[in-house]
C-alpha positions as CSV (number, residue, x, y, z in Angstrom):
1,M,-30.9,24.6,-5.2
2,P,-30.5,21.1,-6.9
3,V,-29.4,18.3,-4.5
4,W,-26.7,16.2,-5.2
5,R,-26.1,12.6,-4.1
6,L,-23.2,10.0,-3.9
7,R,-23.3,6.6,-5.6
8,D,-21.0,4.0,-7.0
9,F,-19.4,4.4,-10.4
10,H,-20.9,2.6,-13.1
11,D,-19.6,1.8,-16.6
12,E,-22.1,3.7,-18.3
13,D,-20.8,6.7,-16.4
14,L,-17.5,6.7,-18.5
15,D,-18.2,9.5,-20.9
16,Q,-19.7,11.9,-18.3
17,A,-16.6,11.0,-16.1
18,I,-14.0,12.1,-18.7
19,R,-15.9,15.4,-19.3
20,V,-15.9,16.1,-15.7
21,W,-12.0,15.2,-15.5
22,D,-11.7,17.8,-18.5
23,Q,-13.7,20.5,-16.8
24,S,-11.7,20.1,-13.4
25,R,-8.3,20.9,-14.9
26,R,-7.3,24.6,-15.9
27,D,-5.1,25.2,-19.1
28,D,-2.1,26.3,-17.1
29,E,-2.2,23.3,-14.7
30,P,0.7,20.9,-14.8
31,P,-0.2,17.4,-16.1
32,P,-1.6,14.8,-13.5
33,V,0.3,12.3,-11.8
34,F,-2.1,9.6,-12.9
35,G,-3.5,9.8,-16.4
36,V,-7.0,9.6,-17.4
37,S,-6.8,5.9,-18.8
38,E,-5.1,4.8,-15.7
39,V,-7.9,6.4,-13.6
40,M,-10.8,5.0,-15.6
41,A,-9.3,1.7,-15.8
42,A,-9.1,1.5,-12.0
43,A,-12.7,2.5,-11.7
44,R,-14.0,-0.1,-14.2
45,A,-11.7,-2.6,-12.5
46,K,-14.0,-2.1,-9.4
47,Q,-11.2,-0.4,-7.5
48,P,-12.9,2.2,-4.9
49,A,-14.7,4.8,-7.2
50,V,-17.5,7.2,-6.1
51,V,-19.4,9.8,-8.2
52,A,-21.6,12.7,-7.4
53,V,-24.9,13.1,-9.4
54,V,-27.5,15.7,-9.7
55,G,-30.3,13.9,-11.3
56,D,-28.9,12.2,-14.2
57,E,-25.8,14.6,-14.4
58,L,-22.5,13.5,-13.0
59,V,-20.9,16.5,-11.4
60,G,-17.9,14.9,-9.5
61,M,-15.8,11.8,-9.1
62,A,-13.2,10.5,-6.9
63,V,-11.2,7.1,-7.5
64,A,-8.6,5.4,-5.5
65,H,-6.3,2.4,-6.0
66,A,-5.9,-0.1,-3.0
67,Q,-3.2,-2.6,-2.6
68,G,-3.1,-4.2,1.0
69,E,-2.9,-1.7,3.6
70,R,-1.9,1.2,1.2
71,A,-4.1,3.3,-1.1
72,W,-3.5,6.1,-3.4
73,V,-6.2,8.6,-4.3
74,L,-5.9,8.8,-8.2
75,L,-8.5,11.4,-8.9
76,V,-10.8,14.1,-7.4
77,A,-12.6,15.9,-10.1
78,L,-15.5,18.3,-10.0
79,A,-17.5,20.0,-12.7
80,A,-16.6,23.5,-13.0
81,H,-20.0,25.0,-11.9
82,W,-20.2,22.7,-8.8
83,R,-17.2,23.5,-7.1
84,H,-16.9,25.0,-3.5
85,R,-20.1,23.3,-2.5
86,G,-18.4,20.5,-0.2
87,I,-18.9,17.9,-3.0
88,G,-15.0,17.1,-3.0
89,S,-14.9,16.8,0.7
90,A,-17.9,14.5,0.6
91,L,-16.6,12.2,-2.2
92,L,-13.2,11.9,-0.2
93,G,-15.1,10.9,2.9
94,E,-17.1,8.3,1.3
95,L,-13.9,6.9,-0.5
96,E,-12.1,6.8,2.9
97,R,-15.0,4.9,4.4
98,R,-14.8,2.2,1.7
99,L,-10.8,2.0,1.9
100,R,-11.0,1.5,5.7
101,A,-13.6,-1.1,5.5
102,A,-11.2,-2.9,2.9
103,G,-8.4,-2.7,5.6
104,V,-6.4,0.1,4.1
105,R,-4.6,1.8,6.7
106,R,-2.6,4.6,5.0
107,I,-4.1,6.8,2.2
108,S,-1.9,8.8,0.1
109,A,-2.4,11.5,-2.8
110,L,0.0,13.1,-5.3
111,M,-1.4,16.2,-7.1
112,P,0.1,19.2,-8.9
113,G,0.1,22.4,-7.2
114,G,-3.2,24.2,-7.7
115,A,-5.0,21.2,-9.1
116,T,-8.7,20.5,-8.4
117,G,-9.2,18.6,-5.3
118,R,-6.3,19.9,-3.1
119,S,-8.7,21.9,-0.9
120,A,-11.0,19.0,-0.6
121,L,-7.9,16.9,0.6
122,E,-6.9,19.4,3.2
123,N,-10.4,19.8,4.4
124,S,-10.6,16.0,4.7
125,G,-7.7,15.8,7.0
126,F,-4.9,15.1,4.5
127,H,-1.6,16.9,5.2
128,A,0.9,18.1,2.6
129,R,4.3,17.2,3.3
130,D,7.3,19.5,2.2
131,G,10.6,18.3,0.9
132,L,9.0,15.6,-1.3
133,T,9.9,14.9,-4.7
134,Y,7.9,12.7,-7.0
135,Y,10.1,10.4,-8.9
136,E,9.1,8.7,-12.2
137,K,10.6,5.9,-14.3
138,P,9.7,5.8,-18.0
139,E,8.4,2.6,-19.6
140,Q,11.0,0.4,-21.3
141,T,12.3,1.3,-24.6
142,G,11.6,-0.4,-27.6
143,A,15.2,-2.0,-27.5
144,D,14.5,-3.4,-24.0
145,A,11.1,-4.8,-25.3
146,G,12.9,-6.5,-28.0
147,L,15.6,-7.9,-25.8
148,L,13.2,-9.1,-23.4
149,A,11.2,-11.0,-26.1
150,A,14.3,-12.5,-27.4
151,V,15.4,-13.9,-24.0
152,G,11.9,-15.4,-23.7
153,G,10.7,-13.0,-20.7
154,R,7.6,-10.8,-20.1
155,V,6.2,-8.5,-17.6
156,L,3.7,-10.3,-15.6
157,S,0.3,-9.0,-14.8
158,G,-0.4,-7.0,-11.5
159,G,-2.0,-8.6,-8.5
160,L,-0.1,-12.1,-8.7
161,W,1.1,-11.3,-5.1
162,H,-2.3,-11.0,-3.7
163,A,-3.4,-14.1,-5.6
164,V,-0.9,-16.5,-3.7
165,A,-3.5,-18.1,-1.4
166,G,-2.5,-19.2,1.9
167,M,1.0,-20.0,2.8
168,E,1.0,-16.7,5.1
169,R,4.1,-17.7,7.0
170,E,6.2,-18.2,3.8
171,K,4.6,-15.2,2.3
172,Q,5.6,-13.0,5.2
173,I,9.1,-14.1,5.1
174,I,9.4,-13.2,1.4
175,E,7.6,-10.0,1.8
176,R,10.2,-9.0,4.6
177,R,13.3,-10.3,3.3
178,I,13.0,-9.9,-0.4
179,V,10.2,-7.4,-1.5
180,L,10.4,-4.6,0.9
181,P,14.1,-4.1,0.8
182,L,13.8,-3.7,-2.9
183,T,10.5,-1.6,-3.1
184,E,11.8,0.8,-0.1
185,P,15.4,1.1,-1.1
186,V,16.0,4.5,0.5
187,L,14.5,3.3,3.8
188,A,16.6,0.1,3.6
189,D,19.7,2.2,2.9
190,R,19.1,4.4,5.9
191,Y,19.2,1.1,8.2
192,G,22.1,-0.5,6.4
193,V,19.9,-3.1,4.8
194,Q,21.3,-4.4,1.5
195,P,18.6,-5.4,-0.8
196,P,18.8,-9.2,-1.8
197,Q,20.1,-10.2,-5.3
198,G,20.2,-13.9,-5.0
199,V,17.6,-16.0,-3.4
200,I,17.0,-20.0,-3.1
201,L,13.6,-21.3,-2.6
202,F,13.6,-25.0,-1.4
203,G,10.9,-27.6,-0.6
204,P,8.9,-30.5,-2.0
205,P,7.3,-30.3,-5.5
206,G,4.2,-28.4,-5.9
207,T,4.4,-26.2,-2.9
208,G,4.5,-22.9,-4.9
209,K,8.0,-22.0,-5.3
210,T,7.5,-20.9,-9.0
211,S,4.3,-19.1,-7.9
212,F,6.2,-17.1,-5.3
213,A,8.9,-16.1,-7.8
214,K,6.3,-14.8,-10.3
215,A,4.5,-13.0,-7.5
216,V,7.6,-11.2,-6.4
217,A,8.2,-10.2,-10.1
218,S,4.7,-8.9,-10.3
219,R,4.9,-7.1,-7.1
220,L,8.3,-5.3,-8.2
221,A,6.7,-4.7,-11.9
222,W,10.1,-6.2,-13.1
223,P,10.4,-8.6,-16.0
224,F,10.2,-12.2,-15.6
225,V,12.6,-14.4,-17.2
226,E,12.9,-18.1,-16.8
227,L,15.9,-20.1,-17.5
228,F,15.4,-23.8,-18.1
229,P,18.2,-26.1,-17.1
230,S,16.7,-28.7,-19.4
231,R,17.2,-26.6,-22.5
232,L,21.0,-26.1,-21.6
233,A,21.2,-29.8,-21.1
234,A,20.2,-30.1,-24.8
235,D,23.9,-29.0,-25.2
236,T,26.7,-31.2,-24.1
237,G,30.0,-30.4,-22.8
238,D,31.3,-26.8,-23.2
239,G,28.1,-26.1,-25.1
240,M,26.0,-26.0,-21.9
241,A,28.3,-23.5,-20.2
242,T,28.5,-21.4,-23.5
243,A,24.7,-21.2,-23.6
244,L,24.6,-20.3,-20.0
245,R,27.1,-17.5,-20.4
246,E,25.2,-16.2,-23.4
247,A,22.0,-16.0,-21.3
248,F,23.5,-14.0,-18.8
249,T,25.2,-11.7,-21.1
250,E,21.8,-10.8,-22.7
251,L,20.2,-10.5,-19.3
252,A,22.7,-8.0,-18.3
253,E,21.6,-5.5,-20.8
254,L,18.0,-5.2,-19.3
255,A,17.3,-2.2,-17.0
256,A,15.6,-4.5,-14.6
257,V,15.0,-8.2,-14.3
258,L,14.0,-11.2,-12.2
259,L,15.8,-14.4,-13.6
260,F,14.3,-17.5,-12.3
261,I,15.8,-21.0,-12.5
262,D,13.6,-24.0,-11.6
263,E,15.1,-27.2,-10.6
264,V,18.6,-25.6,-10.3
265,E,19.8,-28.9,-9.0
266,E,20.0,-29.9,-12.6
267,I,22.8,-27.4,-13.4
268,A,24.4,-26.7,-9.8
269,G,24.5,-30.2,-8.3
270,A,27.3,-31.6,-6.1
271,R,30.3,-31.7,-8.3
272,G,31.7,-34.8,-6.4
273,E,28.7,-36.9,-7.8
274,P,29.9,-39.1,-10.8
275,A,26.4,-39.1,-12.3
276,L,26.7,-35.3,-12.8
277,R,30.1,-35.1,-14.1
278,L,28.8,-33.9,-17.4
279,A,27.2,-31.0,-15.8
280,H,30.4,-30.0,-13.8
281,G,31.4,-27.4,-16.4
282,V,28.2,-25.7,-16.4
283,T,28.0,-25.6,-12.5
284,N,31.7,-23.9,-12.6
285,E,30.2,-21.4,-15.4
286,L,27.1,-20.7,-13.1
287,L,29.2,-20.1,-9.9
288,K,31.4,-17.6,-12.2
289,L,28.4,-15.8,-13.4
290,I,26.5,-15.2,-10.3
291,P,29.0,-12.6,-8.9
292,G,28.8,-10.6,-12.1
293,F,25.0,-10.7,-12.2
294,R,24.9,-9.6,-8.8
295,E,26.9,-6.3,-9.4
296,G,24.1,-4.6,-11.4
297,D,21.2,-2.8,-9.8
298,N,17.5,-4.0,-10.0
299,R,18.4,-7.6,-10.7
300,L,17.3,-10.5,-8.7
301,L,18.2,-14.2,-9.1
302,I,15.8,-16.7,-7.7
303,C,16.7,-20.3,-7.9
304,A,14.2,-23.1,-7.0
305,T,15.1,-26.8,-6.0
306,N,13.2,-29.8,-4.7
307,S,16.5,-31.0,-3.3
308,V,18.7,-28.4,-1.6
309,R,20.9,-31.2,-0.1
310,S,22.1,-32.1,-3.6
311,L,23.2,-28.7,-4.4
312,D,27.0,-28.0,-4.7
313,P,28.2,-26.6,-1.2
314,A,29.8,-23.7,-3.1
315,F,26.5,-22.8,-4.7
316,L,25.0,-22.2,-1.2
317,R,27.6,-19.7,0.2
318,P,26.0,-16.5,1.5
319,G,28.2,-14.4,-1.0
320,R,26.2,-16.0,-3.8
321,F,22.8,-16.2,-2.2
322,D,21.5,-13.9,0.5
323,Y,18.6,-16.1,1.6
324,V,17.9,-19.7,1.4
325,I,14.1,-20.0,2.2
326,P,12.0,-23.2,2.9
327,I,8.6,-23.3,1.0
328,G,6.8,-26.0,2.8
329,P,3.6,-28.2,2.7
330,P,0.6,-25.9,3.5
331,D,-0.8,-26.2,7.1
332,A,-4.7,-26.3,7.8
333,A,-4.9,-22.7,7.6
334,A,-3.2,-22.5,4.3
335,R,-5.2,-25.3,2.9
336,T,-8.3,-23.6,3.9
337,A,-7.3,-20.5,2.0
338,I,-6.3,-22.5,-1.0
339,W,-9.4,-24.4,-1.2
340,R,-11.3,-21.2,-0.9
341,R,-9.5,-19.7,-3.8
342,Y,-10.1,-22.8,-6.3
343,L,-13.6,-23.9,-5.3
344,G,-14.9,-20.4,-6.5
345,P,-18.6,-20.3,-6.3
346,A,-18.7,-23.8,-4.9
347,A,-17.1,-22.6,-1.6
348,G,-20.6,-21.8,-0.1
349,S,-22.0,-25.2,-0.7
350,V,-19.4,-27.5,0.8
351,D,-18.1,-28.5,4.0
352,L,-14.7,-26.9,3.8
353,A,-13.4,-28.3,7.1
354,R,-13.9,-31.9,5.7
355,L,-12.0,-31.1,2.4
356,V,-9.3,-29.5,4.6
357,D,-9.0,-32.5,6.7
358,A,-9.2,-35.0,3.8
359,S,-6.3,-33.2,1.9
360,D,-3.8,-33.2,4.7
361,M,-0.8,-34.4,2.4
362,F,-1.7,-32.1,-0.4
363,T,0.4,-29.4,-1.8
364,P,-1.2,-26.2,-3.4
365,A,-0.9,-27.8,-6.9
366,D,-2.8,-31.1,-5.6
367,I,-5.5,-29.1,-4.1
368,E,-6.1,-27.1,-7.5
369,F,-6.3,-30.5,-9.3
370,A,-8.8,-32.1,-6.9
371,A,-11.0,-28.8,-6.9
372,R,-10.9,-28.9,-10.9
373,K,-11.5,-32.7,-10.8
374,G,-14.5,-32.3,-8.3
375,A,-16.0,-29.4,-10.1
376,Q,-15.8,-31.3,-13.4
377,A,-17.6,-34.3,-11.9
378,A,-20.4,-32.1,-10.6
379,F,-20.5,-30.3,-14.1
380,E,-20.7,-33.8,-15.8
381,H,-23.5,-35.0,-13.6
382,E,-25.5,-31.8,-14.4
383,L,-25.2,-32.3,-18.1
384,A,-26.4,-35.7,-17.7
385,H,-29.3,-35.3,-15.2
386,R,-30.2,-31.4,-15.5
387,A,-31.3,-31.5,-11.9
388,G,-29.8,-28.2,-10.8
389,R,-27.6,-29.8,-8.2
390,P,-24.6,-27.6,-7.2
391,A,-21.1,-29.0,-6.7
392,G,-21.1,-30.5,-3.3
393,T,-18.9,-32.0,-0.6
394,G,-19.0,-35.6,-1.9
395,D,-17.9,-34.5,-5.4
396,F,-14.7,-33.0,-4.0
397,L,-14.2,-35.8,-1.4
398,T,-14.3,-38.2,-4.3
399,A,-11.8,-36.2,-6.3
400,I,-9.4,-36.1,-3.3
401,S,-9.7,-39.8,-2.7
402,S,-8.7,-40.4,-6.4
403,T,-6.0,-37.8,-6.3
404,R,-2.5,-39.2,-5.4
405,P,-0.7,-36.7,-3.1
406,T,2.7,-35.3,-4.1
407,L,3.9,-35.3,-0.6
408,T,5.0,-38.6,1.1
409,E,6.0,-38.9,5.0
410,Q,9.7,-39.4,3.9
411,A,9.5,-36.1,1.9
412,V,8.2,-34.3,4.9
413,R,11.0,-35.7,7.2
414,D,13.6,-34.8,4.7
415,F,12.3,-31.3,4.2
416,E,12.1,-30.7,7.9
417,E,15.7,-31.8,8.2
418,D,16.7,-29.6,5.4
419,I,15.2,-26.6,7.2
420,V,17.5,-27.1,10.2
421,T,20.5,-27.9,8.0
422,F,20.3,-25.5,5.1
423,S,17.6,-22.6,5.5
424,R,19.1,-19.0,6.0
425,M,16.7,-16.4,6.6
């Protein structure tokens, strides 16, 4: 009897994998939850994918998609003449080994009744749960897509949440307060948790407020729309308020949306300030529009500000914003993670601890700039000398010394005072 063996999926396996997919499904079988394009895209994107081969023939395949501590089995497929030989269970066992090694704690699968792979799942310790219904939301209609383009919005690529390096304290707060109540609405409702619809992120410039807002939109798979106060300011008097009202009216037609307003203090500053008198009308209009925005489902307003103390007190009331969350300067652990992200291949050839210590007052944006500057200097040195010298610690220390930090001691003190006075988590 020919002997089969397991190995990684290779891109050149694609044609055979699709043939096995076709052979594994019966004509009367319901359509799979995950389509062939989704499965093959995951395999080619280096998600866990294992194949069984006999010689050069691919006879089975299992693919999963992992995200954090959770993974879904997307496919268990076997060639028709290789079923009932333990290959499916072996594929799942190897898949599980790789997922556990990557930190996955919960592995799930959704398959139609009678589909190939169900026996393998049950033999591998997976348990079927009764009383569950699979829900699916179709993609946006053409009208929604057109409206999204009209308001300057876009659906961001997946994975932005995991791309946020460091800042684990802030990330954990945002995960628990914002993301999970919106991604687990049934469980949230069972415990009386009201999913947030308005959030303020505050902190010094460059600390990652915009990155967090985009990461939340990516995690929720909601369209991301940014409203720019500077564009509203192009109008004067009632024109600013009218432009704001029209923007909110258009957004109300979207099935789901994360609306982001950066530097919101420009249109929501304290109305008692004489210098902001021209913006009082738009501040009043914004205060009126927020409650209406909150009435819709699948809507989240995130406002960011560098100066939370300059916001109008009425703007900060709990009825308008559920949470006021500080996004502060990165500590040493966060700076380490951020440096690793931006150093790329140079991370193995530098003294990371020295870079972290030297960049004490740097924001994530400052670190990104210094990493890029150091890499550019090493690149130019190599162009000039062709000595094969990799980018080193000195290149990046020089870049740090010539980079002006965004943060100042006074800015840090003000931020710490604002945490005590304004944060609501």
